[in-house]
KOLMI-320277 format. One line per 2 residues: their letters; for each residue x, y, z of N, C-alpha, C, O, CB. Coordinates in nm, 2 decimals, always signed. Glycine has a CB too. Example, Ala and Ser with C-alpha at 12.3 -4.5 7.8 and 13.67 -1.06 7.14 Angstrom:
2
as = +1.32,-0.57,+0.78,+1.23,-0.45,+0.78,+1.32,-0.33,+0.78,+1.42,-0.33,+0.85,+1.13,-0.45,+0.90; +1.28,-0.22,+0.71,+1.37,-0.11,+0.71,+1.29,+0.00,+0.79,+1.34,+0.11,+0.80,+1.41,-0.06,+0.57 $
//
This chain:
98
xx = +0.60,+0.22,-1.60,+0.69,+0.27,-1.50,+0.67,+0.19,-1.37,+0.56,+0.17,-1.32,+0.67,+0.42,-1.48; +0.78,+0.15,-1.31,+0.77,+0.09,-1.18,+0.76,+0.19,-1.07,+0.82,+0.30,-1.08,+0.89,-0.01,-1.16 $
xx = +0.69,+0.16,-0.96,+0.67,+0.25,-0.85,+0.68,+0.18,-0.72,+0.64,+0.06,-0.71,+0.53,+0.33,-0.86; +0.73,+0.25,-0.62,+0.72,+0.20,-0.48,+0.63,+0.30,-0.40,+0.65,+0.42,-0.41,+0.86,+0.19,-0.41 $
xx = +0.54,+0.25,-0.32,+0.44,+0.33,-0.25,+0.44,+0.28,-0.11,+0.44,+0.16,-0.08,+0.30,+0.32,-0.32; +0.43,+0.38,-0.02,+0.39,+0.35,+0.12,+0.25,+0.40,+0.14,+0.22,+0.52,+0.13,+0.49,+0.42,+0.22 $
xx = +0.16,+0.31,+0.16,+0.02,+0.34,+0.17,-0.04,+0.32,+0.31,-0.01,+0.22,+0.38,-0.06,+0.24,+0.07; -0.12,+0.42,+0.35,-0.19,+0.41,+0.48,-0.33,+0.46,+0.46,-0.35,+0.58,+0.44,-0.11,+0.50,+0.59 $
xx = -0.42,+0.36,+0.47,-0.56,+0.39,+0.45,-0.63,+0.40,+0.58,-0.62,+0.30,+0.66,-0.63,+0.28,+0.35; -0.69,+0.51,+0.62,-0.76,+0.52,+0.75,-0.91,+0.55,+0.73,-0.95,+0.65,+0.69,-0.69,+0.64,+0.83 $
xx = -0.99,+0.44,+0.76,-1.13,+0.46,+0.75,-1.18,+0.54,+0.87,-1.14,+0.52,+0.98,-1.20,+0.32,+0.75; -1.27,+0.63,+0.84,-1.33,+0.71,+0.95,-1.48,+0.68,+0.96,-1.54,+0.65,+0.87,-1.31,+0.86,+0.92 $
xx = -1.52,+0.69,+1.09,-1.66,+0.67,+1.11,-1.70,+0.52,+1.13,-1.82,+0.49,+1.12,-1.74,+0.73,+1.01; -1.60,+0.44,+1.16,-1.62,+0.29,+1.17,-1.59,+0.24,+1.31,-1.59,+0.12,+1.33,-1.55,+0.22,+1.06 $
xx = -1.55,+0.32,+1.40,-1.51,+0.28,+1.53,-1.36,+0.28,+1.54,-1.29,+0.32,+1.46,-1.57,+0.14,+1.56; -1.31,+0.22,+1.65,-1.17,+0.22,+1.69,-1.09,+0.11,+1.61,-0.98,+0.14,+1.56,-1.15,+0.20,+1.83 $
xx = -1.14,-0.01,+1.59,-1.07,-0.11,+1.53,-1.09,-0.10,+1.38,-1.21,-0.09,+1.33,-1.12,-0.25,+1.58; -0.98,-0.11,+1.30,-0.99,-0.11,+1.16,-0.92,-0.23,+1.09,-0.90,-0.23,+0.97,-0.93,+0.02,+1.10 $
xx = -0.90,-0.33,+1.17,-0.82,-0.44,+1.12,-0.90,-0.52,+1.01,-0.83,-0.57,+0.91,-0.79,-0.54,+1.23; -1.03,-0.52,+1.01,-1.10,-0.59,+0.90,-1.09,-0.51,+0.77,-1.09,-0.56,+0.66,-1.25,-0.60,+0.94 $
xx = -1.08,-0.38,+0.78,-1.06,-0.29,+0.66,-0.92,-0.31,+0.61,-0.90,-0.31,+0.49,-1.09,-0.14,+0.70; -0.82,-0.32,+0.70,-0.69,-0.34,+0.65,-0.68,-0.48,+0.58,-0.61,-0.49,+0.48,-0.59,-0.34,+0.77 $
xx = -0.74,-0.58,+0.64,-0.74,-0.71,+0.58,-0.80,-0.71,+0.44,-0.75,-0.78,+0.35,-0.81,-0.81,+0.67; -0.91,-0.64,+0.42,-0.97,-0.63,+0.29,-0.88,-0.57,+0.19,-0.87,-0.62,+0.08,-1.10,-0.54,+0.30 $
xx = -0.80,-0.47,+0.23,-0.70,-0.41,+0.14,-0.59,-0.50,+0.11,-0.54,-0.51,+0.00,-0.65,-0.27,+0.20; -0.55,-0.58,+0.21,-0.44,-0.67,+0.19,-0.48,-0.78,+0.09,-0.40,-0.82,+0.00,-0.40,-0.74,+0.32 $
xx = -0.61,-0.82,+0.09,-0.66,-0.92,+0.00,-0.66,-0.86,-0.14,-0.63,-0.93,-0.24,-0.80,-0.97,+0.04; -0.69,-0.74,-0.15,-0.70,-0.67,-0.29,-0.55,-0.66,-0.34,-0.53,-0.69,-0.46,-0.75,-0.53,-0.27 $
xx = -0.46,-0.63,-0.26,-0.32,-0.62,-0.31,-0.27,-0.76,-0.35,-0.20,-0.77,-0.45,-0.23,-0.57,-0.20; -0.31,-0.86,-0.28,-0.27,-1.00,-0.32,-0.33,-1.04,-0.45,-0.26,-1.09,-0.54,-0.32,-1.10,-0.21 $
xx = -0.46,-1.01,-0.47,-0.52,-1.04,-0.59,-0.47,-0.96,-0.71,-0.47,-1.01,-0.82,-0.67,-1.01,-0.58; -0.42,-0.84,-0.68,-0.36,-0.75,-0.79,-0.22,-0.80,-0.83,-0.18,-0.77,-0.94,-0.35,-0.61,-0.74 $
xx = -0.16,-0.89,-0.75,-0.03,-0.94,-0.79,+0.08,-0.85,-0.77,+0.19,-0.87,-0.82,-0.04,-0.99,-0.93; +0.06,-0.75,-0.69,+0.18,-0.66,-0.66,+0.25,-0.70,-0.54,+0.19,-0.76,-0.45,+0.13,-0.51,-0.64 $
xx = +0.38,-0.68,-0.54,+0.46,-0.71,-0.42,+0.42,-0.61,-0.31,+0.42,-0.49,-0.33,+0.61,-0.71,-0.45; +0.40,-0.66,-0.19,+0.36,-0.57,-0.08,+0.40,-0.63,+0.05,+0.41,-0.75,+0.07,+0.21,-0.55,-0.08 $
xx = +0.42,-0.54,+0.15,+0.46,-0.58,+0.28,+0.39,-0.49,+0.38,+0.42,-0.37,+0.39,+0.62,-0.58,+0.30; +0.30,-0.55,+0.46,+0.23,-0.47,+0.56,+0.33,-0.44,+0.68,+0.42,-0.52,+0.71,+0.11,-0.55,+0.62 $
xx = +0.32,-0.32,+0.73,+0.40,-0.29,+0.85,+0.30,-0.22,+0.95,+0.18,-0.21,+0.92,+0.52,-0.19,+0.82; +0.35,-0.18,+1.07,+0.26,-0.14,+1.17,+0.17,-0.02,+1.14,+0.06,-0.01,+1.19,+0.34,-0.10,+1.29 $
xx = +0.21,+0.06,+1.05,+0.13,+0.18,+1.02,+0.10,+0.20,+0.87,+0.06,+0.30,+0.82,+0.21,+0.31,+1.06; +0.10,+0.08,+0.80,+0.06,+0.09,+0.66,+0.12,-0.03,+0.58,+0.14,-0.14,+0.64,+0.11,+0.22,+0.59 $
xx = +0.13,-0.01,+0.45,+0.18,-0.12,+0.36,+0.27,-0.06,+0.26,+0.24,+0.04,+0.19,+0.06,-0.19,+0.30; +0.39,-0.12,+0.24,+0.48,-0.09,+0.13,+0.43,-0.17,+0.01,+0.41,-0.29,+0.02,+0.63,-0.11,+0.16 $
xx = +0.43,-0.11,-0.11,+0.38,-0.17,-0.23,+0.48,-0.14,-0.34,+0.54,-0.03,-0.35,+0.24,-0.13,-0.27; +0.51,-0.25,-0.42,+0.60,-0.23,-0.54,+0.53,-0.29,-0.66,+0.48,-0.40,-0.65,+0.74,-0.30,-0.51 $
xx = +0.54,-0.22,-0.77,+0.49,-0.28,-0.89,+0.47,-0.17,-1.00,+0.52,-0.06,-0.99,+0.35,-0.34,-0.87; +0.40,-0.21,-1.11,+0.37,-0.12,-1.22,+0.28,-0.01,-1.17,+0.18,-0.04,-1.10,+0.31,-0.20,-1.34 $
xx = +0.31,+0.11,-1.21,+0.23,+0.23,-1.17,+0.08,+0.21,-1.18,+0.01,+0.23,-1.08,+0.27,+0.35,-1.25; +0.03,+0.17,-1.30,-0.11,+0.16,-1.32,-0.17,+0.05,-1.24,-0.28,+0.06,-1.19,-0.14,+0.13,-1.47 $
xx = -0.10,-0.06,-1.22,-0.15,-0.17,-1.14,-0.16,-0.13,-0.99,-0.26,-0.16,-0.93,-0.06,-0.30,-1.16; -0.06,-0.07,-0.94,-0.06,-0.03,-0.80,-0.17,+0.07,-0.77,-0.24,+0.06,-0.68,+0.08,+0.04,-0.77 $
xx = -0.19,+0.17,-0.86,-0.29,+0.27,-0.83,-0.43,+0.22,-0.86,-0.52,+0.27,-0.79,-0.26,+0.39,-0.92; -0.44,+0.12,-0.95,-0.58,+0.06,-0.96,-0.61,-0.02,-0.83,-0.73,-0.02,-0.79,-0.58,-0.04,-1.08 $
xx = -0.51,-0.08,-0.77,-0.53,-0.16,-0.65,-0.57,-0.06,-0.53,-0.66,-0.09,-0.45,-0.41,-0.24,-0.61; -0.50,+0.05,-0.53,-0.53,+0.15,-0.42,-0.68,+0.20,-0.44,-0.75,+0.22,-0.34,-0.43,+0.27,-0.43 $
xx = -0.72,+0.22,-0.56,-0.86,+0.26,-0.59,-0.95,+0.16,-0.54,-1.06,+0.18,-0.48,-0.88,+0.29,-0.74; -0.92,+0.03,-0.57,-1.01,-0.08,-0.53,-1.01,-0.09,-0.37,-1.12,-0.12,-0.32,-0.95,-0.21,-0.58 $
xx = -0.90,-0.06,-0.31,-0.90,-0.05,-0.16,-1.00,+0.05,-0.11,-1.08,+0.02,-0.02,-0.76,-0.02,-0.10; -1.00,+0.17,-0.17,-1.09,+0.27,-0.13,-1.24,+0.23,-0.15,-1.32,+0.24,-0.07,-1.07,+0.40,-0.21 $
xx = -1.26,+0.17,-0.27,-1.40,+0.12,-0.30,-1.44,+0.02,-0.20,-1.56,+0.02,-0.15,-1.40,+0.07,-0.44; -1.35,-0.08,-0.16,-1.39,-0.18,-0.07,-1.42,-0.13,+0.07,-1.51,-0.17,+0.14,-1.28,-0.29,-0.07 $
xx = -1.33,-0.04,+0.12,-1.35,+0.02,+0.25,-1.48,+0.10,+0.26,-1.55,+0.09,+0.36,-1.23,+0.11,+0.29; -1.51,+0.17,+0.15,-1.64,+0.25,+0.15,-1.75,+0.14,+0.15,-1.85,+0.16,+0.23,-1.65,+0.34,+0.03 $
xx = -1.74,+0.04,+0.08,-1.85,-0.07,+0.07,-1.87,-0.13,+0.21,-1.97,-0.19,+0.24,-1.81,-0.17,-0.03; -1.76,-0.13,+0.29,-1.77,-0.19,+0.43,-1.84,-0.10,+0.53,-1.85,-0.13,+0.64,-1.63,-0.23,+0.47 $
xx = -1.87,+0.02,+0.48,-1.95,+0.11,+0.57,-1.87,+0.24,+0.61,-1.93,+0.32,+0.68,-1.99,+0.04,+0.68; -1.75,+0.26,+0.57,-1.67,+0.38,+0.60,-1.73,+0.49,+0.52,-1.71,+0.49,+0.40,-1.52,+0.36,+0.58 $
xx = -1.78,+0.59,+0.58,-1.84,+0.71,+0.51,-1.72,+0.80,+0.46,-1.74,+0.88,+0.37,-1.93,+0.79,+0.59; -1.61,+0.79,+0.52,-1.50,+0.88,+0.49,-1.37,+0.80,+0.50,-1.35,+0.71,+0.59,-1.49,+1.00,+0.58 $
xx = -1.27,+0.83,+0.42,-1.14,+0.76,+0.42,-1.03,+0.87,+0.41,-1.04,+0.96,+0.32,-1.12,+0.65,+0.31; -0.93,+0.87,+0.49,-0.81,+0.95,+0.48,-0.70,+0.86,+0.44,-0.67,+0.76,+0.52,-0.79,+1.04,+0.61 $
xx = -0.63,+0.89,+0.34,-0.52,+0.81,+0.29,-0.39,+0.89,+0.27,-0.40,+1.00,+0.22,-0.55,+0.74,+0.16; -0.28,+0.84,+0.32,-0.15,+0.90,+0.30,-0.07,+0.81,+0.21,-0.07,+0.69,+0.22,-0.08,+0.93,+0.43 $
xx = +0.00,+0.87,+0.11,+0.08,+0.80,+0.02,+0.22,+0.87,+0.02,+0.23,+0.99,+0.01,+0.02,+0.80,-0.12; +0.32,+0.78,+0.01,+0.46,+0.82,-0.03,+0.49,+0.75,-0.15,+0.47,+0.63,-0.16,+0.56,+0.80,+0.09 $
xx = +0.53,+0.82,-0.26,+0.55,+0.76,-0.39,+0.69,+0.78,-0.43,+0.74,+0.89,-0.43,+0.45,+0.81,-0.49; +0.76,+0.67,-0.48,+0.89,+0.68,-0.53,+0.91,+0.61,-0.66,+0.86,+0.50,-0.68,+0.99,+0.63,-0.42 $
xx = +0.98,+0.68,-0.75,+1.01,+0.61,-0.88,+1.16,+0.64,-0.91,+1.22,+0.73,-0.86,+0.92,+0.67,-0.99; +1.22,+0.55,-0.99,+1.36,+0.56,-1.03,+1.36,+0.53,-1.18,+1.30,+0.45,-1.23,+1.45,+0.47,-0.95 $
xx = +1.45,+0.61,-1.25,+1.47,+0.58,-1.39,+1.62,+0.54,-1.41,+1.65,+0.49,-1.52,+1.44,+0.70,-1.47; +1.71,+0.56,-1.31,+1.85,+0.53,-1.33,+1.88,+0.38,-1.32,+1.98,+0.33,-1.37,+1.93,+0.61,-1.24 $
xx = +1.80,+0.30,-1.24,+1.82,+0.16,-1.23,+1.70,+0.10,-1.17,+1.61,+0.16,-1.11,+1.94,+0.13,-1.14; +1.69,-0.04,-1.17,+1.58,-0.11,-1.11,+1.62,-0.13,-0.97,+1.73,-0.17,-0.93,+1.56,-0.25,-1.18 $
xx = +1.52,-0.11,-0.88,+1.54,-0.12,-0.74,+1.41,-0.18,-0.67,+1.30,-0.15,-0.71,+1.57,+0.01,-0.67; +1.43,-0.27,-0.58,+1.32,-0.34,-0.51,+1.31,-0.29,-0.37,+1.40,-0.22,-0.32,+1.33,-0.49,-0.51 $
xx = +1.20,-0.32,-0.30,+1.19,-0.29,-0.16,+1.30,-0.35,-0.08,+1.36,-0.29,+0.01,+1.05,-0.33,-0.11; +1.33,-0.47,-0.11,+1.44,-0.55,-0.04,+1.58,-0.48,-0.06,+1.66,-0.47,+0.03,+1.45,-0.69,-0.09 $
xx = +1.60,-0.43,-0.18,+1.73,-0.36,-0.21,+1.74,-0.24,-0.12,+1.85,-0.22,-0.07,+1.73,-0.31,-0.36; +1.64,-0.17,-0.10,+1.65,-0.05,-0.02,+1.68,-0.08,+0.13,+1.76,-0.01,+0.19,+1.51,+0.03,-0.03 $
xx = +1.62,-0.19,+0.18,+1.64,-0.23,+0.31,+1.79,-0.28,+0.33,+1.86,-0.25,+0.42,+1.54,-0.33,+0.36; +1.82,-0.37,+0.23,+1.96,-0.43,+0.24,+2.07,-0.32,+0.23,+2.17,-0.34,+0.30,+1.98,-0.52,+0.12 $
xx = +2.05,-0.22,+0.16,+2.15,-0.11,+0.15,+2.17,-0.05,+0.28,+2.29,-0.02,+0.31,+2.10,+0.00,+0.05; +2.07,-0.03,+0.36,+2.09,+0.03,+0.49,+2.15,-0.07,+0.59,+2.24,-0.04,+0.67,+1.95,+0.08,+0.55 $
xx = +2.10,-0.19,+0.58,+2.15,-0.30,+0.67,+2.30,-0.32,+0.66,+2.37,-0.35,+0.75,+2.07,-0.43,+0.65; +2.35,-0.31,+0.53,+2.49,-0.33,+0.50,+2.57,-0.22,+0.57,+2.69,-0.24,+0.60,+2.52,-0.33,+0.35 $
xx = +2.51,-0.11,+0.60,+2.59,+0.01,+0.66,+2.58,+0.01,+0.81,+2.64,+0.09,+0.88,+2.53,+0.14,+0.61; +2.50,-0.09,+0.87,+2.49,-0.09,+1.01,+2.60,-0.16,+1.08,+2.61,-0.18,+1.20,+2.36,-0.16,+1.05 $
//
């Protein structure tokens, strides 16, 4: 099953700057081969359900390994069975209506 996810991983107990933790997660998503697009408050991810969620687990493991004793993550998850849709399709659909 294909899935679209909006992921926001928030390491706690590591200070104010979390950019190194975000970069670690971005590298994991690249290595996983899932389509992803970072934005100001998280990352949109598109791909096979099992692959995407395995990458999210790896993000948690990496951020903990970097010294974060606690992580708060928010996820928005979307799936469709009526047709194939990409992240770009969703954006284009709105832009066409502007």
